All heavy atoms as an XYZ file, in Angstrom:
890
protein
N       0.825     -1.248     -0.069
C       0.021      0.011      0.049
C       0.842      1.231      0.068
O       0.392      2.333      0.199
C      -0.924     -0.027      1.153
C      -1.970     -1.140      1.067
S      -3.118     -1.043      2.493
C      -4.054      0.322      2.076
N       2.240      1.068     -0.098
C       3.061      2.285     -0.060
C       3.191      2.975      1.191
O       3.598      4.116      1.269
N       3.026      2.250      2.329
C       3.100      2.721      3.726
C       4.255      2.041      4.367
O       4.462      0.860      4.269
C       1.793      2.617      4.528
C       0.598      3.153      3.821
C       0.662      4.649      3.824
C      -0.662      5.101      3.257
N      -0.686      6.547      2.806
N       5.050      2.830      5.180
C       6.135      2.231      6.012
C       5.517      2.043      7.474
O       4.777      2.867      7.889
C       7.324      3.184      6.113
C       8.043      3.309      4.739
O       8.064      2.267      3.987
O       8.566      4.362      4.459
N       5.925      0.967      8.085
C       5.481      0.716      9.504
C       6.862      0.953     10.261
O       7.851      0.359     10.096
C       5.068     -0.734      9.634
C       3.820     -1.012      8.864
C       4.834     -0.990     11.089
C       3.333     -2.349      8.804
N       6.634      1.841     11.213
C       7.705      2.231     12.233
C       7.383      1.624     13.550
O       6.369      1.836     14.068
C       7.860      3.720     12.182
C       8.069      4.487     10.895
C       8.125      6.013     11.138
C       9.338      4.002     10.147
N       8.404      0.989     14.109
C       8.283      0.354     15.444
C       8.591      1.388     16.513
O       9.720      2.038     16.472
C       9.147     -0.901     15.595
C       8.858     -1.591     16.870
O       7.758     -1.631     17.346
N       9.924     -2.176     17.383
N       7.665      1.686     17.411
C       8.000      2.549     18.561
C       7.527      1.873     19.859
O       6.692      0.984     19.853
C       7.218      3.878     18.462
C       7.668      4.748     17.243
C       5.795      3.698     18.409
N       8.201      2.151     20.888
C       7.946      1.582     22.235
C       6.867      2.470     22.960
O       7.100      2.967     23.960
C       9.182      1.468     23.082
O      10.088      0.568     22.366
N       5.685      2.475     22.374
C       4.640      3.309     22.924
C       3.314      2.604     22.636
O       2.960      2.520     21.465
C       4.660      4.739     22.327
C       3.507      5.614     22.619
C       3.057      5.785     23.995
O       2.315      5.024     24.648
N       3.680      6.776     24.728
N       2.680      2.107     23.693
C       1.340      1.442     23.519
C       0.252      2.318     22.907
O      -0.708      1.810     22.317
N       0.366      3.530     23.078
C      -0.689      4.458     22.695
C      -0.128      5.355     21.612
O      -0.231      6.637     21.689
C      -1.196      5.342     23.861
C      -1.748      4.519     24.910
C      -1.136      4.356     26.126
C      -3.024      4.047     24.776
C      -1.723      3.540     27.153
C      -3.687      3.403     25.838
C      -2.943      3.150     26.996
O      -3.550      2.413     28.008
N       0.379      4.710     20.547
C       1.157      5.561     19.469
C       0.184      6.528     18.760
O       0.590      7.643     18.440
C       1.912      4.619     18.530
O       1.049      3.696     17.933
N      -0.954      6.105     18.334
C      -1.879      7.000     17.675
C      -2.384      8.132     18.601
O      -2.532      9.232     18.248
C      -3.113      6.317     17.005
C      -4.173      7.166     16.440
C      -3.556      8.102     15.395
C      -4.664      9.078     14.870
N      -4.559     10.404     15.516
N      -2.722      7.717     19.869
C      -3.143      8.708     20.803
C      -2.080      9.737     21.083
O      -2.384     10.943     21.375
C      -3.582      8.075     22.135
S      -5.080      7.119     22.146
N      -0.853      9.312     20.960
C       0.247     10.227     21.289
C       0.647     11.095     19.973
O       1.672     11.820     19.999
C       1.497      9.412     21.771
O       1.136      8.810     22.937
N      -0.014     10.854     18.793
C       0.461     11.435     17.626
C      -0.713     12.157     16.893
O      -1.699     11.497     16.547
C       0.992     10.383     16.595
O       2.026      9.652     17.403
C       1.569     10.900     15.364
N      -0.605     13.387     16.571
C      -1.531     14.127     15.729
C      -1.024     14.128     14.358
O       0.166     14.620     14.119
C      -1.689     15.562     16.276
N      -1.647     13.620     13.382
C      -1.195     13.539     11.983
C      -1.629     14.780     11.313
O      -2.834     15.214     11.331
C      -1.714     12.315     11.227
C      -1.190     11.023     11.870
C      -1.294     12.351      9.794
C      -1.967      9.878     11.504
N      -0.672     15.608     10.878
C      -0.902     16.952     10.343
C      -0.996     16.901      8.834
O      -1.703     17.508      8.144
C       0.247     17.923     10.829
C      -0.018     19.339     10.083
C       0.048     18.097     12.286
N      -0.105     16.078      8.177
C       0.080     15.910      6.750
C       0.645     14.562      6.472
O       1.005     13.839      7.432
C       0.811     17.053      6.141
N       0.814     14.075      5.206
C       1.300     12.759      4.942
C       2.695     12.540      5.517
O       3.134     11.469      5.674
C       1.334     12.655      3.378
O       2.149     13.584      2.745
N       3.426     13.653      5.706
C       4.823     13.503      6.256
C       5.115     14.477      7.449
O       6.139     14.976      7.651
C       5.912     13.703      5.202
C       7.181     13.116      5.578
O       7.314     12.108      6.073
N       8.224     13.868      5.294
N       4.058     14.810      8.243
C       4.153     15.723      9.415
C       3.274     15.322     10.513
O       2.143     14.935     10.275
C       3.834     17.096      8.838
N       3.912     15.209     11.716
C       3.146     14.850     12.968
C       3.443     15.788     14.089
O       4.548     16.491     14.040
C       3.407     13.397     13.321
C       4.872     13.264     13.743
C       2.977     12.439     12.315
C       5.134     11.870     14.390
N       2.574     15.821     15.110
C       2.876     16.534     16.356
C       2.800     15.379     17.460
O       1.892     14.637     17.439
C       1.775     17.540     16.641
C       1.811     18.644     15.485
C       2.051     18.208     17.982
C       0.641     19.624     15.553
N       3.749     15.447     18.426
C       3.761     14.505     19.505
C       4.393     15.120     20.713
O       5.262     16.040     20.589
C       4.386     13.156     19.121
O       4.228     12.216     20.200
C       5.877     13.429     18.855
N       4.135     14.564     21.865
C       4.782     15.005     23.154
C       5.701     13.830     23.536
O       6.496     13.941     24.540
C       3.789     15.267     24.219
N       5.552     12.685     22.849
C       6.354     11.451     23.266
C       7.719     11.474     22.651
O       7.878     11.564     21.459
C       5.560     10.296     22.728
C       6.234      9.002     23.157
O       5.853      8.442     24.199
O       7.014      8.505     22.398
N       8.682     11.394     23.430
C      10.137     11.490     23.078
C      10.508     10.356     22.071
O      11.260     10.534     21.182
C      11.058     11.474     24.324
C      12.517     11.676     24.022
C      12.840     13.028     23.422
O      12.096     14.021     23.800
O      13.862     13.180     22.701
N      10.089      9.050     22.376
C      10.385      7.932     21.623
C       9.788      8.144     20.127
O      10.462      7.885     19.119
N       8.555      8.578     20.037
C       7.872      8.700     18.723
C       8.617      9.970     17.987
O       8.939      9.793     16.900
C       6.395      8.993     18.932
C       5.734      7.831     19.433
C       5.776      9.625     17.537
C       4.219      7.999     19.731
N       8.894     10.927     18.796
C       9.650     12.083     18.174
C      10.934     11.704     17.515
O      11.225     11.956     16.428
C       9.864     13.138     19.264
C      10.648     14.339     18.754
C      10.215     15.259     17.946
C      12.089     14.439     19.130
C      10.961     16.312     17.507
C      12.749     15.531     18.643
C      12.282     16.467     17.826
O      13.006     17.487     17.386
N      11.828     10.966     18.376
C      13.025     10.519     17.760
C      12.967      9.579     16.624
O      13.643      9.717     15.682
C      13.901      9.926     18.922
C      14.520     10.868     19.970
C      15.249     10.070     21.022
C      15.754     10.984     22.066
N      16.449     10.329     23.152
N      12.011      8.687     16.731
C      11.880      7.710     15.609
C      11.345      8.417     14.344
O      11.820      8.204     13.248
C      10.841      6.615     15.974
C      10.771      5.374     15.073
O      10.832      5.476     13.863
N      10.848      4.319     15.677
N      10.455      9.323     14.508
C       9.978     10.089     13.327
C      11.069     10.997     12.673
O      11.253     10.790     11.415
C       8.780     11.041     13.757
N      11.873     11.701     13.486
C      12.895     12.433     12.952
C      13.900     11.566     12.234
O      14.340     11.929     11.103
C      13.549     13.239     14.131
C      12.641     14.298     14.749
C      14.903     13.916     13.693
C      12.265     15.322     13.682
N      14.298     10.364     12.807
C      15.225      9.529     12.178
C      14.683      8.934     10.887
O      15.532      8.474     10.083
C      15.576      8.336     13.113
C      16.435      8.710     14.248
O      17.050      9.821     14.281
N      16.404      7.994     15.367
N      13.398      9.008     10.639
C      12.753      8.488      9.449
C      12.335      9.691      8.479
O      11.456      9.404      7.623
C      11.548      7.585      9.734
C      12.152      6.220     10.220
O      12.460      5.395      9.378
N      12.207      6.016     11.568
N      12.837     10.857      8.873
C      12.598     12.042      7.946
C      11.195     12.422      7.840
O      10.766     12.871      6.873
C      13.144     11.726      6.623
C      14.679     11.607      6.569
C      15.256     11.324      5.189
C      16.686     11.135      5.049
N      17.373     10.266      5.940
N      10.503     12.299      9.074
C       9.144     12.792      9.158
C       9.208     14.151      9.910
O       9.804     14.171     10.992
C       8.248     11.825      9.902
C       8.123     10.491      9.195
C       6.898     12.426     10.260
C       7.522      9.380      9.959
N       8.634     15.230      9.350
C       8.742     16.507      9.984
C       7.856     16.364     11.270
O       6.617     16.084     11.173
C       8.126     17.606      9.097
C       8.510     18.993      9.519
O       9.226     19.138     10.461
O       8.011     19.839      8.971
N       8.494     16.720     12.378
C       7.773     16.389     13.669
C       7.960     17.640     14.591
O       9.058     18.155     14.817
C       8.382     15.252     14.380
O       8.384     14.072     13.480
C       7.628     14.866     15.637
N       6.841     18.042     15.188
C       6.821     19.039     16.236
C       6.669     18.380     17.630
O       5.674     17.639     17.639
C       5.711     19.996     15.935
C       5.387     21.174     16.959
C       6.627     22.083     17.193
C       4.127     21.819     16.892
N       7.541     18.587     18.425
C       7.503     18.093     19.792
C       6.910     19.112     20.647
O       7.364     20.342     20.693
C       8.881     17.647     20.402
C       8.723     16.902     21.689
C       9.843     15.991     21.979
C       9.698     15.221     23.192
N       9.292     15.982     24.470
N       5.803     18.776     21.373
C       5.149     19.735     22.320
C       5.190     19.226     23.725
O       5.673     18.088     23.980
C       3.617     19.818     21.945
C       2.910     18.486     21.932
C       3.482     20.479     20.488
C       1.359     18.648     21.905
N       4.834     20.070     24.680
C       4.891     19.729     26.108
C       3.810     18.649     26.454
O       2.657     18.682     25.869
C       4.678     20.982     26.935
C       5.823     21.956     26.869
O       6.843     21.622     27.235
N       5.536     23.164     26.425
N       4.205     17.714     27.214
C       3.320     16.729     27.671
C       2.186     17.351     28.582
O       2.429     18.359     29.322
C       4.053     15.761     28.581
C       3.351     14.537     28.843
C       4.297     13.558     29.591
O       4.550     13.709     30.774
O       4.870     12.602     28.899
N       1.058     16.747     28.391
C      -0.068     17.186     29.316
C      -0.829     18.374     28.731
O      -0.905     18.533     27.500
N      -1.610     19.155     29.515
C      -2.495     20.300     28.995
C      -3.574     19.835     28.159
O      -4.130     20.572     27.441
C      -1.493     21.303     28.242
C      -0.310     21.624     29.067
N      -0.375     22.450     30.264
C       0.874     21.258     28.909
C       0.835     22.560     30.686
N       1.679     21.767     29.922
N      -3.933     18.535     28.192
C      -5.093     17.900     27.481
C      -5.776     17.056     28.473
O      -5.220     16.235     29.147
C      -4.584     17.142     26.212
C      -3.847     18.017     25.368
C      -5.794     16.426     25.589
C      -3.092     17.330     24.239
N      -7.142     17.312     28.696
C      -7.845     16.516     29.633
C      -8.201     15.170     29.091
O      -8.462     14.951     27.838
C      -9.202     17.282     29.882
C      -8.964     18.557     30.735
C     -10.290     19.310     31.001
O     -11.369     18.641     30.764
O     -10.250     20.380     31.395
N      -8.225     14.168     30.037
C      -8.620     12.789     29.786
C      -9.308     12.283     30.948
O      -8.700     12.179     31.965
C      -7.565     11.918     29.323
C      -7.888     10.422     29.019
C      -8.942     10.306     27.924
C      -6.640      9.717     28.637
N     -10.655     11.997     30.931
C     -11.429     11.630     32.030
C     -10.754     10.423     32.736
O     -10.493      9.431     32.174
C     -12.856     11.305     31.663
C     -13.730     10.900     32.761
N     -14.172     11.831     33.695
C     -14.191      9.691     33.182
C     -14.939     11.169     34.608
N     -14.943      9.844     34.331
N     -10.637     10.651     34.091
C     -10.054      9.565     34.909
C      -8.526      9.446     34.846
O      -7.973      8.568     35.507
N      -7.810     10.224     34.140
C      -6.361     10.198     33.967
C      -5.760     11.457     34.330
O      -6.401     12.598     34.378
C      -5.965      9.776     32.521
C      -6.597      8.529     32.060
S      -6.141      7.033     33.082
C      -4.447      6.774     32.487
N      -4.475     11.548     34.520
C      -3.753     12.757     34.792
C      -3.788     13.815     33.704
O      -3.830     14.960     33.889
C      -2.285     12.540     35.173
O      -2.215     11.640     36.304
N      -3.646     13.193     32.460
C      -3.631     14.057     31.297
C      -3.895     13.144     30.085
O      -3.847     12.016     30.130
C      -2.340     14.745     31.112
C      -1.207     13.951     30.914
C      -0.763     13.490     29.710
C      -0.380     13.539     32.075
C       0.364     12.670     29.522
C       0.702     12.763     31.890
C       1.107     12.249     30.675
O       2.207     11.502     30.559
N      -4.336     13.797     28.960
C      -4.636     13.139     27.674
C      -3.483     13.464     26.696
O      -2.439     13.954     26.941
N      -3.842     12.996     25.452
C      -2.782     13.047     24.423
C      -3.310     13.913     23.138
O      -4.493     13.860     22.904
C      -2.446     11.602     24.012
C      -1.940     10.821     25.084
C      -2.848      9.986     25.797
C      -0.644     10.836     25.553
C      -2.492      9.294     26.861
C      -0.245      9.971     26.627
C      -1.160      9.203     27.289
N      -2.361     14.497     22.462
C      -2.712     15.334     21.278
C      -3.431     14.544     20.180
O      -4.386     15.022     19.622
C      -1.430     16.058     20.745
C      -1.848     17.140     19.702
C      -0.416     15.079     20.138
C      -2.470     18.376     20.312
N      -3.012     13.210     19.992
C      -3.643     12.500     18.955
C      -5.100     12.155     19.316
O      -5.991     11.981     18.509
N      -5.335     11.917     20.581
C      -6.661     11.588     21.067
C      -7.533     12.781     21.081
O      -8.801     12.611     21.209
N      -7.013     14.029     20.923
C      -7.792     15.200     20.815
C      -8.026     15.794     19.424
O      -8.571     16.868     19.322
C      -7.347     16.290     21.758
N      -7.367     15.153     18.522
C      -7.311     15.669     17.119
C      -7.600     14.550     16.054
O      -7.552     13.350     16.400
C      -5.972     16.323     16.807
O      -5.007     15.245     16.842
C      -5.685     17.485     17.711
N      -7.754     15.058     14.832
C      -7.861     14.086     13.643
C      -8.028     14.886     12.451
O      -8.729     15.864     12.385
N      -7.409     14.364     11.335
C      -7.566     15.014     10.093
C      -8.989     14.690      9.577
O      -9.409     13.482      9.536
C      -6.559     14.476      9.088
C      -5.186     15.131      9.068
C      -4.293     14.437      8.104
C      -5.168     16.563      8.802
N      -9.750     15.594      9.181
C     -11.056     15.451      8.641
C     -11.166     15.698      7.196
O     -12.147     15.487      6.558
C     -12.181     16.241      9.438
C     -11.924     17.685      9.285
C     -12.290     15.637     10.858
C     -13.084     18.473      9.877
N     -10.068     16.228      6.656
C      -9.875     16.440      5.315
C      -8.399     16.527      5.059
O      -7.662     16.678      6.015
C     -10.579     17.692      4.772
C     -10.758     17.785      3.260
O     -10.605     16.742      2.607
O     -11.142     18.899      2.737
N      -7.939     16.359      3.779
C      -6.452     16.464      3.581
C      -5.734     17.629      4.155
O      -4.548     17.467      4.602
C      -6.194     16.424      2.066
C      -4.760     16.181      1.658
C      -4.589     15.883      0.221
C      -3.153     15.617      0.008
N      -2.864     15.298     -1.487
N      -6.414     18.743      4.303
C      -5.810     20.023      4.841
C      -6.577     20.580      6.018
O      -6.499     21.826      6.176
C      -5.657     20.985      3.727
C      -4.771     20.570      2.581
N      -3.381     20.541      2.701
C      -5.038     20.115      1.359
C      -2.902     20.067      1.601
N      -3.861     19.808      0.712
N      -7.249     19.688      6.771
C      -8.096     20.276      7.861
C      -7.902     19.334      9.118
O      -8.343     18.214      9.037
C      -9.526     20.425      7.547
C     -10.269     20.979      8.784
S     -11.553     22.194      8.471
C     -11.095     23.067      7.107
N      -7.269     19.849     10.209
C      -7.154     19.045     11.401
C      -8.184     19.481     12.438
O      -8.156     20.754     12.874
C      -5.702     19.311     11.973
C      -5.378     18.591     13.257
C      -5.378     17.079     12.950
C      -3.975     19.010     13.747
N      -9.007     18.711     12.749
C     -10.141     19.002     13.809
C      -9.523     18.880     15.203
O      -8.757     17.945     15.418
C     -11.327     18.048     13.590
N      -9.910     19.783     16.031
C      -9.425     19.776     17.431
C     -10.609     19.752     18.387
O     -11.448     20.624     18.257
C      -8.482     21.023     17.647
C      -7.974     21.023     19.040
C      -7.336     21.043     16.683
N     -10.697     18.845     19.350
C     -11.626     18.779     20.330
C     -11.172     19.765     21.437
O     -10.548     19.362     22.474
C     -11.833     17.366     20.830
C     -12.956     17.324     21.765
O     -13.980     17.879     21.603
N     -12.847     16.551     22.897
N     -11.575     20.995     21.324
C     -11.183     22.110     22.254
C     -10.632     23.103     21.440
O     -10.513     23.219     20.106
N     -10.218     24.286     22.145
C      -9.550     25.428     21.433
C      -8.055     25.345     21.524
O      -7.579     25.423     22.691
C     -10.096     26.717     22.019
C      -9.714     28.005     21.275
O      -8.791     27.945     20.489
O     -10.356     29.052     21.499
N      -7.338     25.260     20.429
C      -5.977     25.010     20.346
C      -5.263     26.181     21.106
O      -4.175     26.029     21.725
C      -5.361     24.935     18.973
C      -3.987     24.222     19.002
C      -5.334     26.130     18.253
C      -4.035     22.708     19.436
N      -5.898     27.347     21.172
C      -5.374     28.572     21.896
C      -5.103     28.245     23.353
O      -4.341     28.977     24.051
C      -6.139     29.708     21.661
C      -6.163     30.222     20.230
C      -7.196     31.294     20.015
C      -7.315     31.664     18.471
N      -8.454     32.406     18.194
N      -5.777     27.289     23.875
C      -5.628     26.918     25.318
C      -4.434     26.057     25.611
O      -4.183     25.750     26.876
C      -6.914     26.380     25.867
C      -8.066     27.325     25.880
O      -7.941     28.492     26.397
N      -9.220     26.932     25.345
N      -3.753     25.664     24.632
C      -2.571     24.765     24.806
C      -1.310     25.767     24.872
O      -1.187     26.617     24.136
C      -2.446     23.798     23.698
C      -1.463     22.676     23.981
N      -0.103     22.836     23.935
C      -1.665     21.385     24.418
C       0.458     21.719     24.264
N      -0.422     20.837     24.555
N      -0.462     25.456     25.859
C       0.758     26.366     25.900
C       1.664     26.305     24.710
O       2.441     27.301     24.513
C       1.566     25.767     27.136
C       1.094     24.354     27.285
C      -0.374     24.416     26.763
N       1.569     25.332     23.818
C       2.346     25.323     22.549
C       1.515     25.744     21.356
O       1.786     25.535     20.169
C       2.869     23.922     22.338
C       3.842     23.492     23.348
O       4.835     24.212     23.542
O       3.673     22.426     24.012
N       0.408     26.435     21.605
C      -0.542     26.914     20.556
C       0.113     27.507     19.456
O      -0.168     27.216     18.237
C      -1.633     27.674     21.182
N       0.919     28.515     19.725
C       1.565     29.220     18.561
C       2.471     28.396     17.720
O       2.506     28.504     16.459
C       2.330     30.532     19.109
O       3.370     30.123     19.898
N       3.178     27.471     18.352
C       4.074     26.444     17.618
C       3.212     25.523     16.750
O       3.497     25.201     15.671
C       4.945     25.770     18.514
C       5.989     26.659     19.108
O       6.395     27.686     18.560
N       6.559     26.190     20.165
N       2.119     25.085     17.373
C       1.170     24.103     16.691
C       0.720     24.858     15.475
O       0.478     24.303     14.395
C       0.180     23.672     17.671
C       0.677     22.766     18.752
C      -0.993     22.926     16.869
C      -0.213     22.325     19.905
N       0.101     26.098     15.704
C      -0.527     26.804     14.567
C       0.465     27.097     13.422
O       0.173     26.828     12.249
C      -1.009     28.128     15.063
C      -2.286     27.968     15.923
C      -2.641     29.189     16.843
O      -1.791     29.959     17.178
N      -3.922     29.445     16.944
N       1.707     27.449     13.863
C       2.695     27.715     12.739
C       3.125     26.436     11.996
O       3.272     26.402     10.805
C       4.027     28.378     13.396
N       3.269     25.292     12.717
C       3.612     24.016     12.118
C       2.466     23.593     11.182
O       2.831     23.117     10.085
C       3.730     23.011     13.268
C       4.246     21.655     12.768
C       5.618     21.420     12.501
C       3.429     20.528     12.704
C       6.047     20.261     12.126
C       3.890     19.297     12.295
C       5.210     19.086     11.969
N       1.146     23.761     11.559
C       0.105     23.358     10.658
C       0.077     24.308      9.413
O      -0.180     23.778      8.412
C      -1.242     23.413     11.426
S      -1.385     22.068     12.650
N       0.286     25.567      9.599
C       0.281     26.497      8.458
C       1.412     26.070      7.614
O       1.243     26.156      6.389
C       0.495     27.899      9.031
C       0.395     28.979      7.916
C       0.362     30.393      8.454
C       0.267     31.317      7.280
N       0.223     32.700      7.838
N       2.562     25.773      8.147
C       3.732     25.388      7.333
C       3.377     24.199      6.349
O       3.862     24.001      5.286
C       4.889     25.000      8.222
C       6.114     24.459      7.453
C       7.114     24.048      8.450
O       7.098     24.329      9.729
N       8.130     23.256      8.105
N       2.493     23.315      6.888
C       2.127     22.173      6.076
C       0.738     22.315      5.466
O       0.112     21.346      5.144
C       2.054     20.922      7.117
C       3.524     20.456      7.384
N       4.244     19.702      6.543
C       4.263     20.761      8.537
C       5.496     19.615      7.136
N       5.442     20.167      8.340
N       0.289     23.507      5.338
C      -0.852     23.908      4.619
C      -2.112     23.167      5.162
O      -3.086     22.645      4.457
C      -0.784     23.577      3.085
C      -1.863     24.226      2.253
O      -2.271     25.244      2.595
O      -2.188     23.630      1.231
N      -2.131     23.083      6.529
C      -3.274     22.391      7.170
C      -4.027     23.425      8.135
O      -3.309     24.043      8.962
C      -2.754     21.172      7.920
O      -2.157     20.197      7.105
C      -3.807     20.592      8.887
N      -5.230     23.625      8.015
C      -6.044     24.452      8.865
C      -6.384     23.762     10.102
O      -6.606     22.530     10.105
C      -7.296     24.808      8.102
C      -7.171     25.869      7.109
C      -8.571     26.340      6.553
O      -9.401     26.821      7.354
O      -8.876     26.094      5.404
N      -6.572     24.496     11.175
C      -6.967     23.941     12.434
C      -8.549     24.263     12.583
O      -8.825     25.474     12.390
C      -6.236     24.492     13.614
C      -4.772     23.990     13.662
C      -3.980     24.973     14.626
C      -4.747     22.583     14.245
N      -9.305     23.401     12.969
C     -10.766     23.631     13.218
C     -11.087     23.251     14.626
O     -11.033     22.044     14.939
C     -11.620     22.831     12.212
C     -13.095     22.854     12.394
C     -13.701     24.253     12.195
C     -13.841     21.924     11.510
N     -11.380     24.201     15.490
C     -11.828     23.952     16.801
C     -13.325     23.466     16.847
O     -14.103     24.174     16.351
C     -11.636     25.160     17.682
O     -10.329     25.487     17.873
N     -13.450     22.255     17.386
C     -14.801     21.639     17.459
C     -15.641     22.155     18.659
O     -16.843     22.061     18.652
C     -14.817     20.155     17.443
C     -14.071     19.539     16.117
C     -14.070     18.015     16.249
C     -14.851     19.932     14.901
N     -14.868     22.544     19.694
C     -15.500     23.043     20.982
C     -14.651     24.165     21.511
O     -13.434     24.323     21.061
C     -15.638     21.886     21.998
O     -14.283     21.474     22.309
C     -16.440     20.740     21.473
N     -15.189     24.826     22.526
C     -14.360     25.821     23.187
C     -13.655     25.239     24.403
O     -13.967     24.104     24.679
C     -15.304     26.977     23.679
C     -15.883     27.744     22.482
O     -15.262     28.019     21.437
N     -17.150     28.078     22.673
N     -12.781     25.900     25.020
C     -12.206     25.484     26.235
C     -10.959     24.605     26.102
O     -10.360     24.617     24.974
N     -10.635     23.844     27.068
C      -9.428     23.055     27.074
C      -9.582     21.875     26.160
O     -10.637     21.384     25.886
C      -9.201     22.452     28.539
O      -9.234     23.546     29.528
C      -7.971     21.592     28.677
N      -8.401     21.541     25.565
C      -8.356     20.291     24.638
C      -8.764     19.076     25.518
O      -8.433     18.890     26.737
C      -6.993     20.082     24.054
C      -6.746     20.846     22.795
C      -6.694     22.330     23.011
C      -5.436     20.482     22.260
N      -9.495     18.234     24.915
C      -9.943     16.983     25.611
C      -9.729     15.780     24.664
O     -10.124     15.754     23.576
C     -11.463     17.087     25.948
C     -11.740     17.999     26.964
C     -13.271     18.108     27.351
C     -13.432     18.932     28.557
N     -14.313     20.006     28.318
N      -9.118     14.743     25.255
C      -8.758     13.549     24.628
C     -10.078     12.733     24.486
O     -10.587     12.290     25.500
C      -7.614     12.859     25.332
C      -7.200     11.515     24.696
O      -7.920     10.950     23.984
O      -6.052     11.163     24.905
N     -10.512     12.467     23.322
C     -11.732     11.546     23.134
C     -11.400     10.280     22.381
O     -12.268      9.570     21.871
C     -12.858     12.358     22.402
C     -12.287     12.894     21.084
C     -13.471     13.544     23.237
C     -13.405     13.504     20.096
N     -10.059      9.907     22.333
C      -9.678      8.743     21.726
C      -9.046      8.885     20.385
O      -8.101      8.156     19.908
N      -9.562      9.865     19.561
C      -9.160     10.295     18.310
C     -10.286     10.721     17.528
O     -11.477     10.467     17.896
C      -8.254      9.284     17.492
O      -7.424     10.086     16.537
C      -9.015      8.215     16.828
N     -10.047     11.417     16.415
C     -11.161     11.725     15.502
C     -10.841     11.124     14.178
O      -9.674     11.211     13.718
C     -11.230     13.256     15.318
C     -11.548     13.942     16.681
C     -12.259     13.596     14.184
C     -11.439     15.452     16.579
N     -11.593     10.249     13.649
C     -11.384      9.529     12.461
C     -12.378      9.993     11.309
O     -13.568     10.090     11.507
C     -11.659      8.058     12.688
C     -10.648      7.546     13.775
C     -11.353      7.211     11.415
C     -10.829      6.060     14.190
N     -11.803     10.204     10.090
C     -12.634     10.528      8.980
C     -12.220      9.560      7.832
O     -11.094      8.973      7.823
C     -12.347     11.998      8.539
N     -13.086      9.328      6.886
C     -12.829      8.456      5.811
C     -12.371      9.102      4.523
O     -13.265      9.580      3.773
C     -14.063      7.528      5.561
C     -13.948      6.525      4.541
O     -12.749      6.168      4.228
N     -15.042      5.986      3.997
N     -11.075      9.231      4.365
C     -10.501      9.870      3.121
C      -8.980      9.438      3.140
O      -8.495      9.084      4.090
C     -10.672     11.410      3.113
C      -9.746     12.040      4.067
C      -8.617     12.596      3.650
C     -10.135     12.234      5.385
C      -7.742     13.223      4.530
C      -9.333     12.917      6.296
C      -8.044     13.384      5.913
N      -8.426      9.545      1.972
C      -6.945      9.344      1.866
C      -6.193     10.622      2.064
O      -6.497     11.677      1.518
C      -6.740      8.866      0.376
C      -7.185      7.463      0.129
O      -7.299      6.707      1.076
O      -7.564      7.192     -1.003
N      -5.094     10.400      2.905
C      -4.207     11.635      3.196
C      -3.344     11.763      2.043
O      -2.679     10.809      1.489
C      -3.370     11.302      4.437
C      -2.399     12.403      4.820
C      -4.336     11.119      5.648
C-alpha cells in the first residue's frame, strides 16, 4: 500500500500522535519524536499534558485531534488553550493544514477523530 511501518515503544502511539500531513506529525512522546525524525518525518514536539482525559492525569494530542480532510485538522477544544498553541498553529500552517476547533475550552482527549478519506 506504499506505507512504511515504524516500530515505537509506545502502546498509545496514535493517541500520542496528531497527523498533520502525509509526512508531518505532532507529539509529546520522546520515543515517537526521535523515531519520526530519524525516518525523515517532519515532527513538532510539544509539552506533555495540558489535554484533559477523564479519569487520567492528562490526555494526548492524537486523542484530541484528527484530520477530517487532507488539509483540515479538527481539534476537540480550542488550540489557543494549549501552551504550545503558537508553535502548533505555525507548524500546521507550514504544512498547509487548517485547524478547526470543534469546541471551546481546554483540549479533551476523546480517543481520536477519524474521517474516511486518503491523506
